[in-house]
Every structure is written in C-alpha cells, then in structure tokens.
DRENBA-834999 format. One line per 5 residues: number of its first residue (from 1); their letters; for each residue y, x, z of C-alpha. Coordinates in steps of 0.2 Angstrom, whole numbers. Layout:
N
NUM = a = Y X Z ~ ...
# end
This chain:
583
1 = mswkk = 0 0 0 ~ 17 7 -5 ~ 31 8 7 ~ 43 2 -8 ~ 36 -15 -5
6 = yftpv = 45 -16 12 ~ 59 -4 10 ~ 73 -4 -3 ~ 80 14 -7 ~ 99 16 -6
11 = etgdn = 107 26 -19 ~ 116 40 -11 ~ 125 46 -27 ~ 130 65 -27 ~ 127 66 -8
16 = vsgty = 112 78 -7 ~ 111 76 12 ~ 104 59 10 ~ 118 49 19 ~ 128 35 12
21 = gpmgg = 144 31 20 ~ 160 38 27 ~ 151 49 40 ~ 143 59 26 ~ 146 78 23
26 = prggs = 162 83 14 ~ 162 90 -4 ~ 149 78 -10 ~ 136 81 4 ~ 136 100 2
31 = qpgpa = 140 102 20 ~ 133 92 35 ~ 143 78 42 ~ 145 74 60 ~ 130 61 60
36 = rsnys = 119 76 55 ~ 126 90 64 ~ 128 82 81 ~ 111 74 82 ~ 100 86 72
41 = sylpd = 94 94 89 ~ 81 85 100 ~ 88 94 115 ~ 102 86 126 ~ 119 93 129
46 = vyvgs = 126 101 145 ~ 144 98 151 ~ 151 108 165 ~ 169 103 164 ~ 184 115 163
51 = pnrvd = 180 134 166 ~ 189 134 182 ~ 184 117 188 ~ 177 122 205 ~ 192 134 208
56 = ryghy = 204 120 205 ~ 196 110 219 ~ 201 123 231 ~ 219 123 224 ~ 219 104 227
61 = ntmdm = 213 106 245 ~ 227 118 248 ~ 240 106 240 ~ 233 93 251 ~ 239 103 266
66 = dsevn = 257 100 260 ~ 265 86 270 ~ 273 77 255 ~ 257 78 244 ~ 246 72 259
71 = aaldi = 257 57 262 ~ 258 53 244 ~ 239 53 243 ~ 238 42 258 ~ 250 30 251
76 = laefc = 240 28 235 ~ 224 26 244 ~ 231 13 256 ~ 239 2 242 ~ 223 3 232
81 = tqknd = 212 -2 247 ~ 220 -18 253 ~ 209 -30 263 ~ 205 -47 257 ~ 209 -60 270
86 = qnstn = 194 -72 265 ~ 180 -60 265 ~ 187 -45 275 ~ 183 -33 262 ~ 192 -23 249
91 = ftfnf = 186 -33 235 ~ 188 -50 227 ~ 179 -60 214 ~ 185 -64 196 ~ 175 -78 190
96 = nkmat = 172 -79 171 ~ 163 -96 173 ~ 165 -111 184 ~ 156 -107 200 ~ 149 -120 213
101 = nsevq = 153 -119 231 ~ 136 -113 236 ~ 137 -99 223 ~ 154 -94 230 ~ 147 -93 248
106 = ilgqy = 131 -84 243 ~ 141 -71 234 ~ 153 -69 248 ~ 139 -66 260 ~ 130 -53 250
111 = lkqwn = 147 -44 247 ~ 149 -43 265 ~ 131 -37 267 ~ 133 -24 254 ~ 150 -18 261
116 = kiqnf = 142 -16 278 ~ 127 -6 271 ~ 139 6 262 ~ 151 6 277 ~ 165 3 266
121 = etrmf = 176 -3 280 ~ 179 15 285 ~ 174 25 269 ~ 183 16 255 ~ 200 24 260
126 = rvlrn = 192 41 259 ~ 182 37 243 ~ 198 32 233 ~ 208 46 241 ~ 195 59 235
131 = vfkyg = 195 51 217 ~ 213 53 216 ~ 213 71 224 ~ 198 78 214 ~ 197 66 199
136 = dqffv = 179 63 203 ~ 168 55 217 ~ 149 57 216 ~ 136 47 226 ~ 117 48 227
141 = rdpet = 109 31 229 ~ 94 29 241 ~ 81 19 231 ~ 75 11 247 ~ 90 7 258
146 = kklfh = 102 6 243 ~ 114 17 253 ~ 126 28 244 ~ 127 46 250 ~ 143 56 247
151 = vdpan = 142 72 236 ~ 155 85 236 ~ 162 87 218 ~ 161 106 219 ~ 142 104 222
156 = vsrii = 139 96 205 ~ 136 111 194 ~ 134 102 177 ~ 129 85 169 ~ 116 84 156
161 = vnese = 120 70 143 ~ 109 63 129 ~ 118 65 112 ~ 107 53 103 ~ 112 39 114
166 = gkkpe = 131 42 113 ~ 133 55 126 ~ 124 45 140 ~ 122 55 156 ~ 104 58 160
171 = qyiik = 104 71 174 ~ 116 78 187 ~ 113 96 193 ~ 118 96 211 ~ 117 111 223
176 = ninfn = 117 113 242 ~ 108 97 245 ~ 108 94 264 ~ 107 75 269 ~ 116 69 284
181 = fkdmv = 109 51 286 ~ 121 47 300 ~ 137 50 291 ~ 129 46 273 ~ 133 63 266
186 = attph = 121 72 254 ~ 128 89 252 ~ 134 104 263 ~ 152 103 268 ~ 163 116 259
191 = mtngn = 179 126 264 ~ 191 137 256 ~ 202 151 262 ~ 218 142 256 ~ 224 157 246
196 = itnph = 231 148 231 ~ 240 163 223 ~ 224 173 222 ~ 214 169 206 ~ 198 170 216
201 = ggqyn = 206 164 232 ~ 202 145 230 ~ 184 148 227 ~ 173 137 237 ~ 161 144 250
206 = ptggs = 148 134 259 ~ 151 133 278 ~ 133 131 282 ~ 126 145 272 ~ 113 144 259
211 = rgmvg = 98 132 260 ~ 83 142 254 ~ 71 127 256 ~ 81 115 245 ~ 79 114 227
216 = qnast = 69 126 216 ~ 68 144 214 ~ 79 153 202 ~ 72 151 184 ~ 73 162 170
221 = qgsrf = 91 166 166 ~ 98 163 148 ~ 94 145 147 ~ 107 131 150 ~ 94 120 157
226 = sladg = 88 132 170 ~ 90 128 189 ~ 98 141 200 ~ 93 143 218 ~ 97 128 228
231 = evaid = 100 117 213 ~ 91 100 211 ~ 91 89 195 ~ 94 71 200 ~ 91 57 187
236 = aehvv = 107 48 182 ~ 100 31 187 ~ 101 36 205 ~ 119 44 204 ~ 135 34 205
241 = hlsls = 150 43 197 ~ 167 37 200 ~ 180 45 188 ~ 197 44 182 ~ 192 50 165
246 = egldn = 193 38 150 ~ 184 50 138 ~ 200 55 130 ~ 202 72 138 ~ 193 89 137
251 = nypfg = 185 87 155 ~ 173 73 150 ~ 162 68 159 ~ 172 75 173 ~ 189 67 178
256 = nslle = 207 73 179 ~ 215 74 196 ~ 232 66 199 ~ 237 82 207 ~ 235 91 190
261 = tifkv = 252 85 184 ~ 262 91 199 ~ 253 108 200 ~ 268 117 192 ~ 281 108 203
266 = ykqke = 271 111 219 ~ 271 130 215 ~ 289 130 212 ~ 292 121 228 ~ 281 132 238
271 = lleda = 290 148 232 ~ 307 140 235 ~ 302 136 253 ~ 297 154 256 ~ 313 160 249
276 = iiiyr = 323 149 259 ~ 314 154 275 ~ 316 173 271 ~ 335 171 268 ~ 338 161 284
281 = vqrap = 329 174 294 ~ 338 188 287 ~ 356 180 285 ~ 356 167 299 ~ 361 178 314
286 = errvf = 379 184 317 ~ 382 203 317 ~ 396 213 325 ~ 406 227 318 ~ 412 240 330
291 = yvdvg = 428 250 325 ~ 427 266 336 ~ 443 276 337 ~ 439 294 335 ~ 457 300 334
296 = nmpsh = 459 317 324 ~ 441 322 327 ~ 432 332 313 ~ 419 322 304 ~ 404 330 312
301 = lamqf = 411 327 330 ~ 417 309 325 ~ 399 305 320 ~ 392 312 336 ~ 405 302 346
306 = vervk = 400 286 337 ~ 382 288 341 ~ 386 291 359 ~ 396 275 360 ~ 382 266 351
311 = teihq = 369 273 363 ~ 380 268 378 ~ 381 250 372 ~ 363 248 367 ~ 355 255 382
316 = rrips = 354 249 400 ~ 352 261 415 ~ 341 254 429 ~ 332 262 444 ~ 315 269 440
321 = atggg = 300 261 448 ~ 291 277 447 ~ 304 288 454 ~ 294 294 469 ~ 308 289 481
326 = qnvid = 321 299 473 ~ 337 292 465 ~ 331 292 447 ~ 339 281 433 ~ 329 277 417
331 = ssynp = 338 272 401 ~ 329 258 390 ~ 334 248 375 ~ 344 233 380 ~ 340 218 368
336 = lsine = 353 207 377 ~ 367 220 374 ~ 375 209 360 ~ 378 195 373 ~ 387 207 385
341 = dyffp = 406 211 385 ~ 413 227 378 ~ 427 238 386 ~ 436 251 375 ~ 451 261 380
346 = qtaeg = 467 259 370 ~ 482 269 369 ~ 500 264 372 ~ 503 263 353 ~ 489 250 351
351 = rgskv = 476 262 345 ~ 458 261 351 ~ 441 254 346 ~ 438 236 343 ~ 424 224 339
356 = etlpg = 424 210 326 ~ 411 197 322 ~ 403 196 305 ~ 398 178 302 ~ 380 174 296
361 = gtnlg = 375 164 280 ~ 387 150 277 ~ 376 140 265 ~ 361 138 276 ~ 362 119 276
366 = eiddl = 362 118 257 ~ 344 112 252 ~ 349 102 237 ~ 338 113 226 ~ 323 110 238
371 = ryftn = 326 91 238 ~ 326 92 219 ~ 309 99 218 ~ 303 88 232 ~ 309 72 223
376 = klvrg = 301 79 207 ~ 284 81 215 ~ 284 64 223 ~ 290 55 207 ~ 276 64 198
381 = lrips = 264 55 209 ~ 273 38 205 ~ 277 36 223 ~ 293 25 226 ~ 307 34 234
386 = sylpt = 308 20 247 ~ 291 24 253 ~ 295 43 255 ~ 314 44 256 ~ 321 62 254
391 = ggddg = 339 58 253 ~ 353 45 257 ~ 354 39 239 ~ 335 36 236 ~ 329 19 230
396 = sssyn = 346 12 227 ~ 342 3 211 ~ 333 -13 214 ~ 325 -27 204 ~ 329 -46 207
401 = dgrvg = 317 -58 200 ~ 328 -73 204 ~ 315 -83 214 ~ 305 -73 227 ~ 318 -61 233
406 = tayiq = 322 -43 229 ~ 310 -28 226 ~ 314 -11 221 ~ 310 -7 202 ~ 301 8 208
411 = elrfn = 289 -3 219 ~ 286 -14 204 ~ 281 0 193 ~ 271 8 207 ~ 261 -9 209
416 = tycer = 257 -8 191 ~ 251 10 192 ~ 240 6 207 ~ 232 -8 197 ~ 228 3 183
421 = lqgli = 220 16 194 ~ 210 2 202 ~ 204 -3 185 ~ 197 14 181 ~ 186 14 197
426 = vedln = 181 -3 200 ~ 169 -5 185 ~ 156 7 192 ~ 157 -2 209 ~ 156 -19 200
431 = qefkr = 140 -13 191 ~ 133 -6 208 ~ 135 -23 217 ~ 127 -33 203 ~ 113 -20 204
436 = fllet = 112 -24 222 ~ 111 -42 219 ~ 96 -40 207 ~ 86 -29 217 ~ 89 -40 232
441 = gvnid = 82 -55 223 ~ 97 -66 221 ~ 95 -77 206 ~ 113 -79 201 ~ 120 -75 184
446 = tnmfd = 129 -59 186 ~ 139 -62 170 ~ 148 -76 178 ~ 159 -65 189 ~ 167 -48 190
451 = lefep = 171 -38 206 ~ 189 -32 207 ~ 199 -23 220 ~ 211 -33 230 ~ 228 -32 222
456 = pqnfa = 240 -20 230 ~ 255 -26 240 ~ 272 -25 234 ~ 283 -40 239 ~ 277 -42 257
461 = ayrqs = 276 -58 266 ~ 293 -65 261 ~ 286 -67 243 ~ 271 -77 248 ~ 282 -88 259
466 = eldna = 294 -92 245 ~ 280 -96 233 ~ 273 -108 246 ~ 290 -117 248 ~ 291 -118 229
471 = rvpty = 273 -124 226 ~ 270 -137 240 ~ 283 -150 233 ~ 276 -148 216 ~ 258 -151 222
476 = tqmsa = 263 -166 232 ~ 271 -174 217 ~ 256 -170 206 ~ 243 -176 218 ~ 250 -193 219
481 = ipyvs = 246 -195 200 ~ 229 -204 200 ~ 223 -196 184 ~ 225 -178 190 ~ 211 -170 199
486 = nrfam = 214 -163 217 ~ 204 -147 213 ~ 214 -144 197 ~ 230 -147 206 ~ 225 -135 220
491 = krflg = 221 -122 207 ~ 236 -125 195 ~ 250 -129 207 ~ 245 -121 223 ~ 238 -105 215
496 = msaee = 222 -106 225 ~ 207 -96 220 ~ 189 -103 219 ~ 185 -94 235 ~ 200 -103 244
501 = iaene = 195 -120 237 ~ 177 -118 242 ~ 183 -112 260 ~ 195 -127 261 ~ 182 -139 256
506 = rlwke = 170 -133 269 ~ 183 -133 283 ~ 189 -150 278 ~ 171 -157 279 ~ 169 -149 296
511 = ended = 185 -157 302 ~ 181 -174 295 ~ 162 -175 297 ~ 162 -191 307 ~ 170 -200 292
516 = ldvsa = 158 -194 279 ~ 141 -200 274 ~ 135 -185 264 ~ 117 -185 259 ~ 107 -170 266
521 = adaaa = 99 -167 249 ~ 115 -163 240 ~ 116 -145 247 ~ 97 -142 242 ~ 100 -149 225
526 = emrgv = 115 -138 223 ~ 105 -123 229 ~ 91 -127 217 ~ 103 -128 203 ~ 106 -109 204
531 = gisss = 88 -105 207 ~ 88 -103 226 ~ 77 -114 237 ~ 74 -114 255 ~ 56 -118 254
536 = gigad = 42 -111 244 ~ 37 -115 226 ~ 25 -128 231 ~ 38 -139 238 ~ 48 -137 223
541 = lggae = 34 -142 212 ~ 30 -157 223 ~ 48 -162 223 ~ 48 -162 204 ~ 32 -173 203
546 = delag = 40 -185 216 ~ 56 -186 205 ~ 45 -190 190 ~ 36 -203 199 ~ 52 -211 207
551 = ddpve = 61 -215 191 ~ 67 -232 190 ~ 58 -243 178 ~ 66 -249 162 ~ 72 -267 161
556 = ggada = 58 -279 160 ~ 45 -265 162 ~ 37 -274 177 ~ 32 -289 167 ~ 29 -281 150
561 = tapet = 11 -279 144 ~ 5 -262 140 ~ 1 -258 122 ~ -17 -256 117 ~ -23 -238 113
566 = atggd = -36 -232 102 ~ -48 -231 117 ~ -43 -247 124 ~ -35 -239 139 ~ -20 -244 149
571 = lggga = -4 -234 148 ~ 2 -240 164 ~ 17 -251 159 ~ 18 -259 177 ~ 30 -254 190
576 = apatd = 31 -237 197 ~ 24 -234 214 ~ 37 -232 228 ~ 40 -216 236 ~ 49 -211 253
581 = qti = 56 -194 247 ~ 73 -194 241 ~ 78 -181 228
# end
C-alpha cells in the first residue's frame, strides 16, 4: 500500500530544504531557516541567565541595606499584598461565569485552606518583596502535603528547557538543598560580604558550608547537562517559578529585578554620601590662627620662638604620679587646649601676638545635590513622593476626579503600576490554586474563575464612603421598580461582587430564618448541581430512581388504557406509585 494514497505531497518550489512557508531558509532554501536550525537537535537547551546573575543578587542585598531602597521595597510589597475583608486573604475571585452561592462558599473555604497550608498570612509579603528585589522567586512543591518550600534564587544554577515544545522548562538545577520543614525553606541560607565595589565582592557564600550528602557527585566536566557537587535536578512539574519576565528580555527564563533600573543612581548616591561625610569631617571644625610677634628676630630664631610658643599652648604640666615623692612635673599633650584662654604680652605701641578664628565649612547644610539623587532613586521605583517625602515641595501636584475627593497624580500612577506588577505574578499562583483544587478532589470547573490579588489601596476610606453615599440613593430608586432584579441592582448600582452578594444572602437568611419556609433539599440539589454530594454514590443513584418514579402523571393518564404490545404485555399506563422522598 502506497503512502500517496493517504498523504498529498506539497510542492516546495525551489526550496531544497523541503519547507514551504515564510519560515523557510533564505536564498531559495540554500540556508536553513529557524524552523530547522532551532529544532534540528534532539537535546534540550540550557539557560543560566546573565553571566553575572548570582553576583547581581549580592549587589541587590547590599542595595537593600540602604534606607530609601528598603522602604521603597516595603511600600511596593505592602500595596501589592492588601488583605481581602471577605476571606481574610490576599486574593479575590474574578468569575468568568455566573457562580452559585454554594460554589462561591466552597471556593472561599478552599482558598482559606490553601492559604493556611502555604502560610501566606506571613509569607506573602516576603514572597512579593523577593520577586521585586531579585526578579525571581522559586518554590519546590511537596507532592504529598502540597506545601511550597522557598528556594534562594542564587541556588538555581540553570534551567533546562525543551526547544521542541516552545522553550517549555523541563528541569531546574538547584544546589545546596537543605530542607527546613518548620519554616518551609528548601535551600541553605546565603550571605554576602556587602562589598559592592569589588567585582567579586558580591559573590554569594553559603553560611552553612557545603552539604556533601546532598545531590550527586561531580560528573564529567565539559557537558552542559552535568551536575556539580551538591546539585539536584528537579522536574519542572514540582517547581513554582514566580518571575517578572515577560519573555522579551535577554534574561529569560529568569526575571529582571526592579532594582536594576536604579543601580546607576544608587552608586552615584552612595559616592556622593561618602564625599559629603569626608568633607564635613575635614572642614566642619573651626581652626585658630596664631600671629606670634617675633620682633626683629632672625628667621631661624623666629621659628624656634614660634615652636616654643606652640609647645607651651599645646602642652599641659601636671604632677607626675610616678615621681617617687619628689616634685616632678610631666608635660603631656593637652587636647582641650583649644578651649582654653590665651595670654600674650603686648607692647605700648600695640604690637604683640594675637589669635584669630578661622571659620569652618560654610555650606555644610547644602544637600540639594544629595536630595536630587535621592528623589531620582525613589522615582525610579515609581514610589510617590507623598509616601517617601524628601523635601517641602514634594507631592504638590494633585489629581481631582470631581466625585470621590482628591488624590495625588503620583498615587494614581503608582496604583496602576502595582496592578501591573500583580498581573505578572498572580497567574502562576492562580494555576497553583486550581491545581490544588483538582488534586483535592473538588469537582468545580476551574475555567469559571480566576484568582487575582486584592487591588492596592490608593484613595483610602474617604473614597469608599463617597461611593456609598452616591450609590445608595440610586439603588433605592431602582429597587422600587418591579421589573428590575434585586441581585442585578446590587451588582450594578451598589457595585457588590458575587462573594458579597452570596455573603449578604446567607446573613439575611440567618437573620430572617423564622419568616422563611425553605425546603431542606434546596441546598443538596444545589450541591449536586456542581457535582458535590454529602452522601455516597448509592444515595445519589437511589435519589435519581425516586425522581423518575415520582414524576407526575400526564393528564388523563390514570384512566387511560395502556396500548397493546407485540407480546401482549402492559406498559404500565396507570398512576405512578407514591413516594415519601422529596427531591
């Protein structure tokens, strides 16, 4: 049987490489194109990031010791990890489809459970801060407990990706594995000597020493896939990688730190601070100029006389403690001599020695140049000047929306910047939570919702108060219209989310329970609608049979005569038997 019966050959023209399309090789196919050159090898590719990636981590640690940089990173992490008042976590749900009340409650419960397992109440701030600081945050997932163990980015040697599947990561080569199950840390802590000027000063050094029993022994050198001593290859399926990379930079699959853009400004600011301190130490103290009257003495005698006067002024004569009972006087240097009074003889003509004060540096309070570089550093991190004020004129320009009060224009831009950073990180956590739901056994469609970070705050409580004052009268008017649904009015005119509507309905039922006659089977039916049942499968099948048996008969069905069949049997056209079970 010929293959031509099932396959139709495509004419490739002059392209001798056999490809047909815009991805073919240039010059009529005489040279290989990217589709052939990139995927001609069966071996995966290895990515290590920038050549000095690990050294840059040491520089970032040194920059974090600066007060302005440290405060800026804290502000970014705090605004991106706001707490949700409904579920007391840092996340909120964005439903793509209409969700029932039971689905909203179940998702909220499992979100709290997942948040508690990962200890995100205390770890989320540090997680996002490390992402902003290093550009990456790695976790190793425990397949049994579903816990995420922190991995120092400096311990990730390289990432092996699959070129044939569009650069999909397959393995992470991690060194210094040393699990700390109490604090959920997977690698040995690291430290740096803090010398940022030395090309090798920022190099990481393990504080706990080498772990000889972890990983594999050193393999044959010369291969990019060989594992050094202490390195372990972990499947990418068990690694969670939070990164600020969008795939458009040279560091892929590693991310870019937010501190990279202000590295030059930080060095300029550091050098300027050192220069200011040196200048103030040298020029700040006042000095005295002694004019010693030497009369008509020759030059060599005049210098001797000046030295004798200087010695008399700078020395202090005190009794000797080791004089042996004799009257012995020692001469020692008197550092307080500049605070004492001076007495010099003066002739009748007014001639004599005198002392004048030489003032110190007069521009010691001028730090406009330092303030300039500090503002440049803070604004490079998009921090509003009202959050880190460095001068009296900072944050003077404001933005008035005409409705909910006044907010600084820098705060409005900072709010948008924080939302963009949240969007780069939350997708991996969204997939991780959906994976947790599937592995736990929750039968809910994961495509109906997305996990998002709580939006950052920028207008404070006054904005919400003004919104409520403007929305409540409108909702009161619209709820009086009979053909407008109350749930739609709450969502449209009060701005309530699906979680808030479900919580309001639950609380309203609890408060008005004595006035309601709600069937107990409604909640069970709603749970079964999403594939969740409180009883076993036998009860579900039995309920389905009772439901079929409990259908109401058609009109006239009780008196109708059953049609005859080919075998002469009866189809059962009489009334259906009654049942006590309610579905």
